[in-house]
N, CA, C and O of each residue as an XYZ file, in Angstrom:
892
protein
N    -141.895    127.302     32.468
C    -141.705    126.415     31.332
C    -141.085    125.142     31.878
O    -140.169    125.157     32.701
N    -141.658    123.982     31.353
C    -141.090    122.698     31.781
C    -139.983    122.183     30.842
O    -140.287    121.574     29.816
N    -138.811    122.401     31.153
C    -137.626    122.188     30.258
C    -137.261    120.729     30.459
O    -137.007    120.286     31.579
N    -137.239    119.976     29.342
C    -136.828    118.561     29.289
C    -135.367    118.334     28.916
O    -134.949    118.638     27.798
N    -134.632    117.825     29.812
C    -133.163    117.602     29.491
C    -132.992    116.515     28.469
O    -133.512    115.408     28.602
N    -132.246    116.864     27.441
C    -132.091    115.884     26.290
C    -130.697    115.197     26.192
O    -129.777    115.826     25.669
N    -130.504    114.016     26.638
C    -129.278    113.333     26.568
C    -128.791    113.036     25.188
O    -127.607    113.170     24.881
N    -129.790    112.598     24.289
C    -129.397    112.373     22.918
C    -128.625    113.496     22.206
O    -127.716    113.228     21.420
N    -128.997    114.758     22.490
C    -128.292    115.835     21.909
C    -126.832    115.788     22.347
O    -125.954    115.961     21.502
N    -126.539    115.570     23.577
C    -125.122    115.524     24.102
C    -124.423    114.421     23.260
O    -123.394    114.664     22.630
N    -125.020    113.192     23.271
C    -124.287    112.073     22.637
C    -124.068    112.321     21.091
O    -123.109    111.838     20.489
N    -125.004    113.088     20.512
C    -124.873    113.346     19.113
C    -123.739    114.320     18.780
O    -123.180    114.270     17.684
N    -123.391    115.228     19.746
C    -122.467    116.346     19.411
C    -121.280    116.097     20.216
O    -120.350    116.891     20.073
N    -121.146    115.136     21.036
C    -120.063    114.923     22.015
C    -118.767    114.766     21.283
O    -117.772    115.289     21.785
N    -118.662    114.132     20.197
C    -117.363    113.986     19.510
C    -116.923    115.382     18.944
O    -115.737    115.710     18.938
N    -117.842    116.124     18.506
C    -117.557    117.462     17.999
C    -116.958    118.309     19.161
O    -115.950    118.991     18.974
N    -117.554    118.258     20.290
C    -117.095    118.995     21.529
C    -115.718    118.482     21.880
O    -114.851    119.292     22.208
N    -115.458    117.176     21.831
C    -114.100    116.706     22.088
C    -113.137    117.173     21.189
O    -112.002    117.420     21.598
N    -113.483    117.344     19.876
C    -112.477    117.944     18.944
C    -112.148    119.378     19.398
O    -110.993    119.802     19.386
N    -113.202    120.108     19.799
C    -112.938    121.416     20.305
C    -112.003    121.428     21.478
O    -111.083    122.242     21.558
N    -112.254    120.491     22.412
C    -111.422    120.335     23.584
C    -109.918    120.008     23.213
O    -108.997    120.532     23.839
N    -109.723    119.200     22.261
C    -108.350    118.900     21.761
C    -107.681    120.131     21.271
O    -106.526    120.420     21.582
N    -108.472    120.882     20.462
C    -107.839    122.196     19.927
C    -107.453    123.075     21.004
O    -106.388    123.692     20.963
N    -108.368    123.176     22.087
C    -108.121    124.014     23.280
C    -106.768    123.511     23.985
O    -105.886    124.318     24.280
N    -106.655    122.176     24.231
C    -105.502    121.633     24.959
C    -104.205    121.973     24.114
O    -103.206    122.423     24.676
N    -104.249    121.737     22.700
C    -103.088    121.937     21.913
C    -102.750    123.434     21.971
O    -101.582    123.792     22.115
N    -103.698    124.257     21.865
C    -103.353    125.709     21.886
C    -102.822    126.069     23.238
O    -101.900    126.880     23.313
N    -103.348    125.512     24.337
C    -102.813    125.783     25.674
C    -101.397    125.331     25.834
O    -100.586    125.992     26.484
N    -101.101    124.210     25.244
C     -99.679    123.584     25.430
C     -98.711    124.555     24.584
O     -97.620    124.858     25.066
N     -99.063    124.990     23.467
C     -98.218    125.919     22.697
C     -97.931    127.097     23.450
O     -96.767    127.469     23.596
N     -98.964    127.753     23.971
C     -98.810    129.055     24.667
C     -98.085    128.814     26.059
O     -97.465    129.724     26.610
N     -98.184    127.663     26.545
C     -97.583    127.352     27.799
C     -96.004    127.171     27.571
O     -95.225    127.692     28.369
N     -95.580    126.496     26.577
C     -94.114    126.367     26.238
C     -93.573    127.698     25.920
O     -92.573    128.089     26.522
N     -94.164    128.454     24.998
C     -93.643    129.819     24.689
C     -93.634    130.740     25.898
O     -92.705    131.510     26.145
N     -94.663    130.616     26.589
C     -94.826    131.444     27.791
C     -93.799    131.202     28.826
O     -93.335    132.134     29.483
N     -93.405    129.881     29.001
C     -92.412    129.544     30.092
C     -91.087    130.145     29.710
O     -90.419    130.754     30.546
N     -90.684    129.984     28.440
C     -89.408    130.574     27.981
C     -89.437    132.088     28.066
O     -88.475    132.729     28.489
N     -90.641    132.677     27.626
C     -90.604    134.164     27.751
C     -90.596    134.540     29.144
O     -89.897    135.503     29.459
N     -91.275    133.922     30.045
C     -91.291    134.375     31.528
C     -89.940    134.186     32.213
O     -89.614    134.907     33.156
N     -89.123    133.178     31.722
C     -87.764    133.155     32.292
C     -86.950    134.236     31.807
O     -86.152    134.765     32.581
N     -87.064    134.648     30.547
C     -86.313    135.751     29.960
C     -86.792    137.059     30.717
O     -85.955    137.871     31.113
N     -87.992    137.231     30.892
C     -88.515    138.511     31.529
C     -87.981    138.510     33.001
O     -87.567    139.550     33.513
N     -87.999    137.329     33.661
C     -87.456    137.211     34.993
C     -86.054    137.749     35.105
O     -85.722    138.541     35.986
N     -85.183    137.251     34.105
C     -83.843    137.646     34.087
C     -83.614    139.144     33.971
O     -82.742    139.751     34.592
N     -84.533    139.719     33.064
C     -84.464    141.194     32.903
C     -84.885    141.948     34.154
O     -84.397    143.042     34.437
N     -85.831    141.319     34.919
C     -86.256    142.028     36.111
C     -85.275    142.032     37.202
O     -85.286    142.888     38.086
N     -84.395    141.037     37.135
C     -83.241    141.030     38.210
C     -81.962    141.421     37.658
O     -80.910    141.206     38.260
N     -82.028    142.053     36.405
C     -80.796    142.526     35.803
C     -80.231    143.722     36.660
O     -80.935    144.413     37.397
N     -78.920    143.876     36.480
C     -78.272    145.067     37.101
C     -78.496    146.362     36.336
O     -78.193    147.447     36.833
N     -79.024    146.246     35.133
C     -79.357    147.414     34.273
C     -80.692    147.960     34.570
O     -81.706    147.291     34.367
N     -80.724    149.239     35.077
C     -82.037    149.838     35.474
C     -83.034    149.894     34.363
O     -84.213    149.623     34.591
N     -82.611    150.239     33.148
C     -83.612    150.383     32.054
C     -84.274    149.103     31.721
O     -85.463    149.078     31.401
N     -83.505    147.987     31.789
C     -84.108    146.571     31.489
C     -85.083    146.228     32.679
O     -86.131    145.619     32.457
N     -84.727    146.621     33.917
C     -85.687    146.286     34.948
C     -86.933    147.083     34.879
O     -87.994    146.594     35.267
N     -86.857    148.322     34.390
C     -87.932    149.224     34.271
C     -88.879    148.690     33.208
O     -90.065    148.477     33.460
N     -88.345    148.482     32.039
C     -89.183    147.960     30.911
C     -89.886    146.602     31.258
O     -91.079    146.410     31.022
N     -89.088    145.706     31.816
C     -89.772    144.397     32.146
C     -90.792    144.455     33.200
O     -91.768    143.704     33.209
N     -90.550    145.390     34.128
C     -91.551    145.642     35.256
C     -92.895    146.227     34.657
O     -94.007    145.816     34.992
N     -92.670    147.230     33.735
C     -93.888    147.804     33.120
C     -94.664    146.724     32.378
O     -95.883    146.629     32.520
N     -93.927    145.862     31.541
C     -94.620    144.785     30.913
C     -95.320    143.856     31.860
O     -96.471    143.502     31.604
N     -94.736    143.464     32.875
C     -95.456    142.436     33.796
C     -96.572    143.135     34.422
O     -97.674    142.586     34.419
N     -96.409    144.351     34.992
C     -97.485    144.907     35.695
C     -98.772    145.156     34.742
O     -99.923    144.953     35.125
N     -98.445    145.600     33.512
C     -99.457    145.959     32.444
C    -100.330    144.634     32.154
O    -101.560    144.685     32.131
N     -99.643    143.503     31.945
C    -100.348    142.358     31.533
C    -100.984    141.691     32.705
O    -101.949    140.951     32.512
N    -100.522    141.893     33.897
C    -101.131    141.350     35.145
C    -102.341    142.153     35.539
O    -103.256    141.619     36.166
N    -102.371    143.400     35.195
C    -103.381    144.375     35.744
C    -104.459    144.760     34.710
O    -105.311    145.608     34.976
N    -104.405    144.143     33.568
C    -105.403    144.385     32.461
C    -106.087    143.070     32.131
O    -105.476    142.005     32.208
N    -107.387    143.154     31.756
C    -108.084    141.889     31.396
C    -107.541    141.282     30.166
O    -107.205    141.987     29.214
N    -107.441    139.948     30.155
C    -106.860    139.232     29.091
C    -107.746    139.429     27.814
O    -107.226    139.402     26.699
N    -109.034    139.619     27.981
C    -109.887    139.855     26.838
C    -109.512    141.150     26.214
O    -109.537    141.197     24.984
N    -109.170    142.198     26.877
C    -108.803    143.461     26.323
C    -107.475    143.306     25.614
O    -107.319    143.887     24.539
N    -106.504    142.567     26.132
C    -105.243    142.282     25.513
C    -105.449    141.581     24.214
O    -104.853    141.936     23.197
N    -106.349    140.519     24.245
C    -106.590    139.828     23.015
C    -107.259    140.556     21.973
O    -106.979    140.310     20.800
N    -108.191    141.505     22.304
C    -108.864    142.279     21.315
C    -107.925    143.287     20.712
O    -107.986    143.554     19.512
N    -107.030    143.870     21.550
C    -106.062    144.884     21.077
C    -105.106    144.240     20.004
O    -104.856    144.826     18.950
N    -104.587    143.014     20.319
C    -103.711    142.429     19.517
C    -104.427    141.973     18.174
O    -103.838    142.045     17.096
N    -105.671    141.520     18.287
C    -106.360    141.125     17.125
C    -106.918    142.183     16.231
O    -107.010    142.006     15.016
N    -107.303    143.324     16.850
C    -107.908    144.489     15.971
C    -106.948    145.551     15.792
O    -106.919    146.166     14.726
N    -106.082    145.848     16.829
C    -105.308    147.080     16.745
C    -103.829    146.805     16.253
O    -103.299    147.574     15.451
N    -103.218    145.770     16.715
C    -101.813    145.548     16.246
C    -101.686    145.398     14.720
O    -100.729    145.944     14.172
N    -102.573    144.701     13.989
C    -102.486    144.616     12.524
C    -102.532    146.027     11.835
O    -101.916    146.245     10.792
N    -103.288    146.964     12.468
C    -103.305    148.262     11.888
C    -102.027    148.991     12.086
O    -101.576    149.719     11.202
N    -101.428    148.811     13.233
C    -100.120    149.520     13.620
C     -99.007    148.906     12.740
O     -98.243    149.678     12.160
N     -98.871    147.639     12.608
C     -97.725    146.986     11.922
C     -98.115    146.781     10.410
O     -97.232    146.411      9.637
N     -99.307    146.987      9.980
C     -99.836    146.749      8.596
C     -99.578    145.285      8.175
O     -99.153    145.019      7.051
N     -99.839    144.366      9.078
C     -99.735    142.980      8.708
C    -101.052    142.204      9.411
O    -101.407    142.387     10.576
N    -101.614    141.415      8.575
C    -102.783    140.709      9.011
C    -102.261    139.507      9.816
O    -101.449    138.745      9.291
N    -102.675    139.320     11.004
C    -102.157    138.251     11.862
C    -103.014    137.086     11.885
O    -102.517    135.964     11.989
N    -104.318    137.269     11.793
C    -105.261    136.185     11.910
C    -105.604    135.822     13.323
O    -104.854    136.192     14.226
N    -106.642    135.152     13.571
C    -107.175    134.859     14.883
C    -106.204    133.837     15.755
O    -106.096    133.922     16.978
N    -105.551    132.911     14.984
C    -104.762    131.918     15.696
C    -103.497    132.634     16.271
O    -103.176    132.555     17.456
N    -102.810    133.338     15.329
C    -101.595    133.990     15.642
C    -101.847    134.998     16.815
O    -101.102    135.062     17.793
N    -102.961    135.783     16.639
C    -103.281    136.825     17.590
C    -103.521    136.207     18.999
O    -103.080    136.754     20.010
N    -104.246    135.029     19.032
C    -104.534    134.430     20.276
C    -103.341    133.874     20.920
O    -103.194    133.898     22.142
N    -102.449    133.351     20.069
C    -101.140    132.704     20.687
C    -100.320    133.914     21.259
O     -99.807    133.828     22.375
N    -100.211    134.954     20.549
C     -99.400    136.141     21.028
C    -100.012    136.633     22.327
O     -99.276    136.818     23.296
N    -101.319    136.855     22.403
C    -101.929    137.413     23.508
C    -101.819    136.512     24.758
O    -101.597    137.041     25.847
N    -101.963    135.193     24.651
C    -101.876    134.350     25.939
C    -100.447    133.947     26.177
O    -100.163    133.508     27.292
N     -99.561    134.041     25.300
C     -98.147    133.838     25.520
C     -97.645    135.007     26.321
O     -96.877    134.808     27.262
N     -98.038    136.209     25.995
C     -97.660    137.434     26.676
C     -98.175    137.428     28.037
O     -97.490    137.820     28.982
N     -99.463    136.959     28.173
C    -100.104    136.831     29.534
C     -99.315    135.817     30.403
O     -99.000    136.081     31.563
N     -99.017    134.667     29.805
C     -98.257    133.666     30.501
C     -96.921    134.102     30.916
O     -96.484    133.805     32.028
N     -96.201    134.850     30.004
C     -94.922    135.445     30.352
C     -94.901    136.376     31.512
O     -93.929    136.454     32.264
N     -96.036    137.113     31.654
C     -96.120    138.058     32.748
C     -96.313    137.298     34.128
O     -95.565    137.538     35.076
N     -97.282    136.425     34.201
C     -97.627    135.753     35.454
C     -96.483    134.794     35.746
O     -96.207    134.584     36.927
N     -95.785    134.186     34.773
C     -94.807    133.225     34.961
C     -93.509    133.817     35.438
O     -92.772    133.155     36.169
N     -93.194    135.058     35.049
C     -92.048    135.693     35.400
C     -91.897    135.899     37.009
O     -90.814    135.828     37.589
N     -93.031    136.140     37.584
C     -93.022    136.312     39.021
C     -92.688    134.913     39.649
O     -91.982    134.865     40.657
N     -93.153    133.843     39.106
C     -92.875    132.595     39.545
C     -91.385    132.217     39.581
O     -90.836    131.705     40.557
N     -90.797    132.518     38.434
C     -89.406    132.262     38.303
C     -88.560    133.250     39.173
O     -87.503    132.860     39.668
N     -89.000    134.485     39.357
C     -88.298    135.471     40.148
C     -88.196    134.948     41.614
O     -87.152    134.988     42.265
N     -89.415    134.439     42.081
C     -89.450    133.879     43.400
C     -88.603    132.607     43.589
O     -87.952    132.451     44.622
N     -88.609    131.711     42.611
C     -87.635    130.559     42.624
C     -86.261    130.901     42.567
O     -85.479    130.264     43.273
N     -85.834    131.843     41.808
C     -84.455    132.219     41.628
C     -83.944    132.777     43.042
O     -82.847    132.506     43.530
N     -84.849    133.539     43.577
C     -84.414    134.099     44.991
C     -84.256    133.013     45.982
O     -83.583    133.240     46.988
N     -84.850    131.760     45.792
C     -84.710    130.700     46.641
C     -83.496    129.730     46.439
O     -83.272    128.761     47.164
N     -82.728    130.119     45.345
C     -81.540    129.292     45.139
C     -80.415    129.838     46.016
O     -80.143    131.038     46.032
N     -79.729    128.867     46.792
C     -78.732    129.312     47.744
C     -77.596    130.110     46.982
O     -77.130    129.723     45.910
N     -77.223    131.176     47.589
C     -76.209    132.091     47.072
C     -74.860    131.405     46.799
O     -74.134    131.721     45.856
N     -74.565    130.398     47.737
C     -73.226    129.733     47.698
C     -73.121    128.891     46.402
O     -72.014    128.637     45.928
N     -74.228    128.472     45.846
C     -74.200    127.763     44.500
C     -73.747    128.714     43.387
O     -72.917    128.353     42.553
N     -74.252    129.822     43.383
C     -73.764    130.910     42.482
C     -72.310    131.256     42.593
O     -71.582    131.451     41.619
N     -71.920    131.324     43.911
C     -70.537    131.742     44.200
C     -69.682    130.535     43.733
O     -68.576    130.784     43.253
N     -70.076    129.315     43.827
C     -69.352    128.138     43.361
C     -69.220    128.224     41.923
O     -68.120    127.967     41.434
N     -70.263    128.575     41.122
C     -70.134    128.642     39.695
C     -69.228    129.762     39.287
O     -68.580    129.651     38.246
N     -69.138    130.846     40.043
C     -68.234    131.917     39.793
C     -66.817    131.373     40.079
O     -65.882    131.658     39.331
N     -66.669    130.623     41.117
C     -65.290    130.161     41.382
C     -64.786    129.121     40.376
O     -63.585    128.989     40.139
N     -65.677    128.436     39.834
C     -65.440    127.425     38.740
C     -65.035    128.164     37.455
O     -64.495    127.493     36.575
N     -65.242    129.499     37.253
C     -65.046    130.223     36.033
C     -66.154    130.111     35.085
O     -65.943    130.316     33.889
N     -67.359    129.792     35.534
C     -68.430    129.774     34.696
C     -68.864    131.200     34.199
O     -68.864    132.157     34.974
N     -69.214    131.307     32.953
C     -69.682    132.591     32.445
C     -71.146    132.831     32.995
O     -71.749    131.934     33.584
N     -71.680    134.061     32.781
C     -73.007    134.381     33.166
C     -74.070    133.417     32.441
O     -75.054    132.976     33.035
N     -73.794    133.157     31.198
C     -74.750    132.229     30.412
C     -74.668    130.855     30.953
O     -75.669    130.152     31.099
N     -73.366    130.445     31.274
C     -73.246    129.036     31.785
C     -73.883    128.851     33.146
O     -74.456    127.805     33.451
N     -73.771    129.880     33.948
C     -74.499    129.897     35.313
C     -75.968    129.804     35.157
O     -76.647    129.113     35.917
N     -76.505    130.543     34.107
C     -77.981    130.501     33.936
C     -78.354    129.122     33.379
O     -79.404    128.584     33.727
N     -77.493    128.536     32.504
C     -77.876    127.333     31.885
C     -77.777    126.062     32.857
O     -78.642    125.186     32.852
N     -76.703    126.035     33.652
C     -76.355    124.863     34.397
C     -76.982    125.023     35.875
O     -77.422    124.041     36.474
N     -76.994    126.248     36.396
C     -77.366    126.343     37.812
C     -78.772    127.021     37.930
O     -79.649    126.457     38.585
N     -78.989    128.134     37.353
C     -80.234    128.951     37.633
C     -81.411    128.301     37.020
O     -82.408    128.058     37.701
N     -81.335    127.991     35.685
C     -82.497    127.515     34.971
C     -82.979    126.152     35.400
O     -84.186    125.975     35.569
N     -82.092    125.156     35.589
C     -82.622    123.793     36.082
C     -83.255    123.888     37.517
O     -84.267    123.246     37.798
N     -82.677    124.640     38.334
C     -83.236    124.667     39.684
C     -84.464    125.461     39.775
O     -85.396    125.083     40.484
N     -84.513    126.633     39.037
C     -85.757    127.449     39.108
C     -86.915    126.644     38.452
O     -88.055    126.785     38.894
N     -86.677    125.849     37.465
C     -87.667    125.099     36.835
C     -88.240    124.061     37.880
O     -89.452    123.912     38.034
N     -87.322    123.381     38.560
C     -87.682    122.363     39.476
C     -88.649    122.985     40.649
O     -89.723    122.491     40.994
N     -88.053    124.162     41.186
C     -88.837    124.714     42.247
C     -90.142    125.298     41.792
O     -91.112    125.309     42.550
N     -90.192    125.779     40.589
C     -91.398    126.494     40.067
C     -92.450    125.535     39.536
O     -93.547    125.985     39.204
N     -92.188    124.280     39.439
C     -93.207    123.297     38.802
C     -94.535    123.455     39.338
O     -95.447    123.679     38.542
N     -94.799    123.363     40.671
C     -96.172    123.529     41.137
C     -96.804    124.805     40.770
O     -97.981    124.760     40.413
N     -96.200    125.925     40.804
C     -96.718    127.159     40.569
C     -96.997    127.321     39.056
O     -98.005    127.908     38.661
N     -96.087    126.792     38.228
C     -96.244    126.754     36.765
C     -97.426    125.940     36.324
O     -98.129    126.337     35.395
N     -97.678    124.790     36.969
C     -98.838    124.042     36.649
C    -100.085    124.843     37.108
O    -101.103    124.842     36.416
N    -100.011    125.479     38.195
C    -101.161    126.343     38.573
C    -101.425    127.471     37.556
O    -102.574    127.805     37.266
N    -100.366    128.030     37.041
C    -100.448    128.943     35.940
C    -100.983    128.412     34.620
O    -101.627    129.078     33.808
N    -100.619    127.055     34.494
C    -101.226    126.298     33.335
C    -102.662    126.186     33.360
O    -103.319    126.337     32.331
N    -103.224    125.913     34.553
C    -104.590    125.774     34.806
C    -105.354    127.205     34.451
O    -106.416    127.276     33.832
N    -104.678    128.213     34.913
C    -105.168    129.653     34.689
C    -105.197    129.795     33.154
O    -106.211    130.213     32.595
N    -104.153    129.471     32.510
C    -104.030    129.683     31.016
C    -105.168    128.826     30.306
O    -105.842    129.250     29.367
N    -105.289    127.609     30.859
C    -106.319    126.704     30.111
C    -107.640    127.386     30.209
O    -108.369    127.451     29.220
N    -108.006    127.936     31.441
C    -109.313    128.557     31.594
C    -109.463    129.795     30.805
O    -110.506    130.081     30.216
N    -108.335    130.569     30.808
C    -108.444    131.876     29.946
C    -108.486    131.581     28.510
O    -108.878    132.467     27.751
N    -108.133    130.457     28.055
C    -108.105    130.173     26.622
C    -109.528    130.196     26.052
O    -109.700    130.372     24.845
N    -110.551    130.022     26.900
C    -111.976    130.119     26.473
C    -112.228    131.466     25.693
O    -113.060    131.571     24.792
N    -111.390    132.518     26.153
C    -111.654    133.790     25.506
C    -111.437    133.853     23.962
O    -112.057    134.615     23.220
N    -110.492    132.969     23.570
C    -110.192    132.976     22.098
C    -111.319    132.676     21.281
O    -111.257    132.902     20.072
N    -112.325    132.200     21.792
C    -113.626    131.978     20.994
C    -114.209    133.268     20.471
O    -114.898    133.332     19.452
N    -113.874    134.328     21.266
C    -114.365    135.674     20.843
C    -113.730    136.189     19.561
O    -114.243    137.144     18.979
N    -112.623    135.591     19.091
C    -112.044    136.111     17.932
C    -112.181    134.954     16.815
O    -111.526    135.000     15.774
N    -113.041    133.961     17.100
C    -113.347    133.049     15.999
C    -112.589    131.775     16.000
O    -112.768    130.969     15.086
N    -111.703    131.521     17.020
C    -110.941    130.217     16.935
C    -111.873    129.153     17.463
O    -112.617    129.311     18.431
N    -111.756    127.968     16.680
C    -112.663    126.839     16.953
C    -112.185    125.998     18.004
O    -111.881    124.821     17.809
N    -112.096    126.660     19.291
C    -111.758    125.872     20.518
C    -113.087    125.371     21.045
O    -114.157    125.496     20.449
N    -112.899    124.750     22.307
C    -114.093    124.189     22.876
C    -115.246    125.041     23.046
O    -116.372    124.653     22.731
N    -114.996    126.293     23.576
C    -116.061    127.247     23.818
C    -116.676    127.654     22.556
O    -117.902    127.717     22.462
N    -115.875    127.943     21.550
C    -116.506    128.383     20.254
C    -117.392    127.280     19.680
O    -118.491    127.553     19.198
N    -116.909    126.017     19.732
C    -117.668    124.934     19.142
C    -118.966    124.773     20.020
O    -120.053    124.555     19.486
N    -118.829    124.881     21.301
C    -120.038    124.784     22.207
C    -121.067    125.744     21.920
O    -122.247    125.404     21.837
N    -120.639    127.045     21.748
C    -121.539    128.069     21.421
C    -122.291    127.825     20.092
O    -123.504    128.008     19.999
N    -121.550    127.422     19.113
C    -122.186    127.112     17.867
C    -123.182    125.959     17.940
O    -124.284    126.036     17.398
N    -122.798    124.953     18.581
C    -123.658    123.718     18.688
C    -124.926    124.178     19.543
O    -126.067    123.789     19.296
N    -124.621    124.976     20.487
C    -125.792    125.380     21.324
C    -126.805    126.252     20.509
O    -128.018    126.075     20.622
N    -126.275    127.184     19.698
C    -127.192    127.984     18.877
C    -127.837    127.164     17.793
O    -128.992    127.397     17.436
N    -127.068    126.158     17.237
C    -127.717    125.364     16.169
C    -128.800    124.439     16.703
O    -129.791    124.264     15.994
N    -128.715    123.849     17.844
C    -129.619    122.869     18.377
C    -130.685    123.515     19.280
O    -131.734    122.926     19.541
N    -130.376    124.807     19.776
C    -131.293    125.463     20.612
C    -131.378    124.783     21.930
O    -132.384    124.882     22.632
N    -130.254    124.042     22.299
C    -130.250    123.317     23.608
C    -129.069    123.741     24.421
O    -128.168    122.941     24.673
N    -129.048    125.074     24.870
C    -127.936    125.526     25.619
C    -127.620    124.880     26.967
O    -126.471    124.784     27.397
N    -128.728    124.433     27.620
C    -128.387    123.790     28.955
C    -127.584    122.499     28.816
O    -126.647    122.211     29.561
N    -128.046    121.703     27.752
C    -127.161    120.473     27.691
C    -125.781    120.708     27.127
O    -124.803    120.134     27.607
N    -125.693    121.533     26.131
C    -124.320    121.686     25.427
C    -123.453    122.470     26.385
O    -122.329    122.044     26.655
N    -123.906    123.582     26.912
C    -122.953    124.419     27.711
C    -122.647    123.791     29.049
O    -121.594    124.056     29.629
N    -123.543    122.966     29.550
C    -123.130    122.177     30.774
C    -122.134    121.152     30.465
O    -121.252    120.914     31.290
N    -122.196    120.459     29.242
C    -121.215    119.521     28.805
C    -119.790    120.279     28.578
O    -118.739    119.723     28.896
N    -119.818    121.427     28.079
C    -118.642    122.215     27.901
C    -117.989    122.484     29.269
O    -116.798    122.250     29.478
N    -118.830    122.988     30.187
C    -118.220    123.184     31.520
C    -117.666    121.972     32.207
O    -116.684    122.056     32.945
N    -118.272    120.878     31.973
C    -117.820    119.578     32.516
C    -116.474    119.127     31.863
O    -115.615    118.539     32.520
N    -116.333    119.427     30.560
C    -115.081    119.055     29.869
C    -113.949    119.887     30.389
O    -112.861    119.367     30.636
N    -114.177    121.185     30.564
C    -113.241    122.028     31.186
C    -112.839    121.565     32.658
O    -111.677    121.578     33.064
N    -113.860    121.184     33.353
C    -113.644    120.687     34.647
C    -112.823    119.448     34.611
O    -111.877    119.342     35.391
N    -113.112    118.496     33.758
C    -112.446    117.227     33.669
C    -110.924    117.372     33.385
O    -110.151    116.480     33.736
N    -110.514    118.438     32.782
C    -109.072    118.763     32.528
C    -108.507    119.534     33.630
O    -107.423    119.175     34.090
N    -109.124    120.571     34.118
C    -108.568    121.396     35.096
C    -108.555    120.823     36.497
O    -107.591    121.088     37.216
N    -109.472    120.114     36.920
C    -109.483    119.557     38.296
C    -108.328    118.587     38.550
O    -107.686    118.709     39.593
N    -108.035    117.673     37.706
C    -106.852    116.756     38.023
C    -105.535    117.607     38.038
O    -104.633    117.321     38.825
N    -105.431    118.647     37.168
C    -104.244    119.444     37.329
C    -104.137    120.178     38.715
O    -103.068    120.262     39.319
N    -105.235    120.667     39.142
C    -105.289    121.375     40.465
C    -104.796    120.364     41.587
O    -103.987    120.699     42.453
N    -105.353    119.105     41.494
C    -104.912    118.146     42.457
C    -103.514    117.797     42.395
O    -102.884    117.570     43.428
N    -102.948    117.736     41.161
C    -101.599    117.487     40.943
C    -100.731    118.595     41.516
O     -99.677    118.310     42.084
N    -101.138    119.836     41.385
C    -100.503    121.032     41.964
C    -100.338    120.883     43.482
O     -99.261    121.045     44.054
N    -101.520    120.552     44.104
C    -101.516    120.369     45.559
C    -100.552    119.187     45.982
O     -99.874    119.269     47.006
N    -100.522    118.137     45.186
C     -99.672    117.032     45.541
C     -98.122    117.403     45.463
O     -97.306    117.087     46.329
N     -97.835    118.111     44.314
C     -96.434    118.550     44.146
C     -96.031    119.499     45.247
O     -94.910    119.421     45.750
N     -96.969    120.446     45.655
C     -96.629    121.536     46.583
C     -96.344    120.773     47.968
O     -95.404    121.124     48.682
N     -97.136    119.788     48.291
C     -96.871    119.037     49.561
C     -95.481    118.287     49.496
O     -94.693    118.311     50.441
N     -95.250    117.651     48.366
C     -93.939    116.918     48.233
C     -92.786    117.844     48.278
O     -91.765    117.559     48.904
N     -92.946    119.019     47.582
C     -91.844    119.941     47.668
C     -91.649    120.546     49.031
O     -90.513    120.800     49.431
N     -92.764    120.796     49.791
C     -92.617    121.313     51.135
C     -92.015    120.310     52.090
O     -91.287    120.673     53.014
N     -92.333    119.000     51.854
C     -91.682    117.885     52.681
C     -90.199    117.803     52.433
O     -89.397    117.647     53.354
N     -89.843    117.916     51.133
C     -88.417    117.826     50.800
C     -87.662    118.944     51.322
O     -86.577    118.772     51.877
N     -88.225    120.159     51.158
C     -87.494    121.313     51.888
C     -87.428    121.174     53.334
O     -86.394    121.410     53.958
N     -88.551    120.782     53.900
C     -88.454    120.560     55.373
C     -87.570    119.498     55.778
O     -86.941    119.584     56.833
N     -87.469    118.418     54.947
C     -86.427    117.402     55.316
C     -85.089    117.788     55.201
O     -84.191    116.997     55.490
């Protein structure tokens, strides 16, 4: 079959695809913000002196790191409403699923960063009479965020790519819009190629930024 590539189809639906991309970015940002705070909390639980808290948080992290995100999303969308007898909807279900995923992978980032904070700074905080909450607020959290920025951005790229899965529960993100336009126009090559390029246009600069920040952080530590 001699397939003729049609640029007019791309130009006709490009604005529609951009709207889907905006939805994807907005959704990713919401899950990223919620996930960062959740991952920091989970990290604190994993380094807690209470064994039960460490055990529960470890099980959570390992479960969400070792199971497919699609399975997690489907379970929250189809099973959780049956258990709690509350209709969540696709948007809420998708936010919960990807926030929990981000919380799991981000907690390991924070745990590594906290282990890199010099112990004498924590000892100084104790000498100044800071409470545990004050040490977390003024010493641990700011420094762990700074150290974790490159890896958190890398996690953000992963989250952005995994967000394509929310199309399976009917969220009108870029992938969902692209599939619908592809089916409507019967031009999957043009539309899905454009979808892939739009994902690439967002993810590639972020990966370059991650590499740049990692080099600068390494130079600063080395200096």
